[in-house]
C-alpha positions, 0 to 999 in steps of 0.5 A: 289051222290045218283044216283052214289052210288046207282049205285055203290052198285048196280053194285057191287052186280050185277057183284058179283050175276052174277059170272062175271069174273070183280065182288066181290066174294060172300063171300066179297060183303058186306066187299066191300059195307063197304068200299065203304061207308066208303070212301064214308062218309070220304068226 
């Protein structure tokens, strides 16, 4: 689970910083990671 969470956050940040079309815009990175963490901790 830890590896999956790390990979998810790493992917969100890396794609966002590289300005990839599938990436999250810089202004939304914090919100997207918070959403991911909220979902994961509810399970």
